[in-house]
N, C-alpha and C positions, 0 to 999 in steps of 0.2 A: 769800554766793555759794555755790552748791550744785554738785556734779559729777555727771556720767555717767561712771561708770569701768569699763574693761576691764581685768582683771588676768589675765595669762597666767603659768602657773606649770608648771615642769618636771616631768613625770610625772603620775602620778595623785594626786589630793588624797586624804590619809589618812582614814579613816572618823572618827577624833576631829576632825581640822582641819575636815573637812565639817560635822560637828555643831555645833562651835563658832562656825563662820562663819554657819551657817544659824540658829543661836539669836540672834546679835548684829546681823545684816544682812538687809536684803530683797535676796537674791542669786538669780541663775540661775546654776546651775553647768552649764556645756556640756559636751558629749560632748569626749573628748580629740581633738584635731587631729593631723593628720599630724605626725610628729616628737615623738610622745608628750607633748603639753601638754595641760593643762586650762585652760579659759577661765572665768573668773568675770566675769559682768556685773551692775553694781551701778547704782543710781540714787540722786539726793538725798543725798550724802555731803558733809559739810563736811570741812576739811581734817584736824581732829583725828580724824575716823572714818577717813579714808583712812590717816593713820598708824597707827591702832589695828589696822586690817586687816593692813597690811604687817608689823606687829609681831608680830601673831598668827601669820601664816604663817611668819615667821622662827622664833619660839617653837616651832613644830611641825615645824621642820627643813626646810622647803620652800623651793626657790629660785625666786624671781620672775625670769621671763624678761623682761617687759615690762609696762608700765603706760601705757594710753591714757586721757588725761582731757579730757573736753569741758566746760568750765566755762561757766556761765550765771548770769545775774543773776536772784535771785528777784524776783517781782512780786507785789505785794499786791492 
């Protein structure tokens, strides 16, 4: 199973976190929304990749506000 994921982070994403996330994931980092939040949109993540992303954000000291996940079955 793979997932399409939207992660909302409180405040701006630090430069170091942005570089680390972009180096590891195919991600679109959206502009900050009202309420000073940053949105990360990702696709094709399995469960271990999602956990890795959330751990990375935590390691950089960012607060995750929301995670929205749309899971789909892979077809061959």
